[in-house]
C-alpha positions in Angstrom: -5.6 43.2 -82.3 -2.3 41.5 -80.8 -4.1 41.2 -77.3 -6.9 39.4 -78.9 -4.8 37.2 -80.8 -2.7 36.2 -77.8 -6.2 35.8 -75.6 -7.3 33.5 -78.3 -4.0 31.6 -78.7 -3.8 31.4 -74.8 -7.3 29.8 -74.5 -6.7 27.3 -77.3 -3.6 25.9 -75.6 -5.5 25.9 -72.1 -8.4 23.8 -74.0 -5.7 21.7 -75.7 -3.7 21.1 -72.5 -7.1 20.2 -70.5 -8.3 17.8 -72.8 -5.0 15.8 -72.8 -4.9 15.7 -69.3 -8.4 14.5 -69.2 -7.9 11.6 -71.3 -5.0 10.6 -69.1 -7.2 11.0 -65.9 -10.1 8.7 -67.3 -7.7 6.0 -68.6 -9.0 2.8 -66.4 -6.9 1.7 -63.7 -6.1 -1.8 -62.2 -6.4 -0.5 -58.7 -9.3 -2.2 -57.0 -10.8 -5.8 -56.4 -11.6 -7.7 -59.6 -13.6 -11.0 -59.2 -13.2 -14.0 -61.6 -16.2 -14.5 -63.7 -15.0 -16.8 -66.6 -11.7 -18.9 -67.3 -11.1 -21.1 -70.3 -7.9 -22.5 -71.8 -6.4 -25.9 -72.5 -3.3 -27.9 -71.7 -1.2 -29.7 -74.2 2.0 -32.1 -73.9 5.1 -31.5 -75.9 3.8 -33.7 -78.5 0.9 -31.6 -79.0 -1.7 -33.9 -77.6 -4.5 -32.2 -75.7 -4.5 -33.0 -71.9 -7.3 -30.8 -70.7 -9.4 -28.2 -72.0 -11.9 -26.0 -69.8 -14.6 -23.3 -70.0 -16.2 -22.3 -66.8 -18.3 -19.5 -65.4 -17.7 -18.4 -61.7 -18.8 -18.7 -59.5 -18.6 -22.5 -59.7 -21.5 -24.5 -57.8 -21.4 -27.8 -56.7 -24.5 -30.2 -56.2 -24.7 -28.9 -52.4 -25.0 -25.3 -53.7 -21.7 -24.5 -52.5 -19.8 -22.0 -54.7 -15.9 -21.3 -55.6 -14.3 -18.1 -56.9 -11.3 -15.9 -56.4 -10.3 -12.2 -56.4 -7.6 -10.1 -56.5 -7.3 -6.5 -54.9 -4.4 -4.7 -56.5 -3.2 -1.5 -54.3 -1.5 1.7 -55.1 1.7 0.5 -53.7 2.3 -2.2 -55.9 0.9 -4.9 -53.7 -1.7 -7.6 -54.4 -3.8 -9.8 -52.2 -5.5 -12.9 -53.8 -8.5 -14.4 -51.7 -10.5 -17.5 -52.3 -14.1 -17.5 -51.8 -16.2 -20.7 -50.7 -19.7 -19.5 -51.0 -22.1 -21.4 -48.5 -19.3 -22.7 -46.6 -17.4 -19.7 -45.5 -17.1 -16.1 -46.4 -13.4 -16.3 -47.8 -10.3 -18.2 -47.5 -8.3 -18.2 -44.2 -5.1 -18.2 -46.3 -4.9 -15.2 -48.7 -1.9 -15.0 -50.9 0.3 -11.9 -51.2 2.1 -10.4 -54.1 4.0 -7.5 -55.5 2.7 -6.4 -59.0 4.2 -4.3 -61.8 2.7 -3.4 -65.3 4.9 -2.9 -68.1 3.0 -2.1 -71.6 0.4 -4.7 -71.5 2.2 -6.9 -69.2 1.2 -7.8 -65.6 3.8 -9.1 -63.7 3.0 -10.7 -60.3 5.6 -11.9 -57.8 4.7 -14.1 -54.7 6.7 -14.1 -51.4 8.8 -16.7 -52.8 10.1 -14.8 -55.9 7.8 -16.9 -58.2 6.5 -14.8 -60.8 3.1 -15.3 -63.1 3.1 -13.1 -66.4 -0.2 -12.2 -67.8 -1.0 -10.1 -70.9 -3.5 -7.7 -70.3 -6.1 -8.1 -73.2 -8.6 -5.6 -71.8 -8.9 -3.0 -68.9 -12.0 -1.0 -68.5 -13.5 0.5 -65.7 -15.5 -2.7 -64.9 -13.7 -5.5 -66.9 -10.3 -7.0 -66.8 -9.4 -9.9 -69.4 -5.9 -11.6 -68.8 -3.9 -14.1 -70.9 -1.4 -16.3 -69.7 0.9 -18.7 -71.2 3.1 -21.2 -69.3 5.3 -23.8 -70.4 7.8 -26.4 -68.8 9.3 -29.5 -70.0 6.5 -31.5 -70.0 3.2 -29.4 -71.2 1.9 -25.9 -72.1 -0.9 -24.3 -70.4 -2.7 -21.4 -72.0 -5.9 -19.6 -71.2 -8.0 -16.5 -70.5 -9.5 -15.4 -67.4 -12.2 -12.6 -67.2 -12.7 -10.5 -64.2 -15.6 -7.9 -63.1 -14.6 -5.3 -60.8 -16.3 -5.4 -57.2 -14.5 -2.6 -55.5 
């Protein structure tokens, strides 16, 4: 009877342990390539006057059917490459931008080669969608917005 009890206890522990590790394995990862699909936001001056407001779906096309969008590729080693695509003109920008990045809690911190940082709040991260919120303020105005990305790789 003691052997049966011990066997059942070991099996229950194994099931509990495997279900915990399975949940961790299934959590979405930012690793991969994400393409912008939507951007919205606003810019106000320090008096509160609205300077600009936008809501755009991407790619954005002009009257000549040329489109524009961008993507971020997040790598396992903490590096990131940003590319701009001009659809109908060229496949992609000749001048990619390189970043290092880190994620702490729900903050994505991207640092460019000059040490300048962009800080985003991760509003949603699933296997196929990434939503980032940003809030930037300087001596003259405040800009805030949300960018929505889809996973393409």
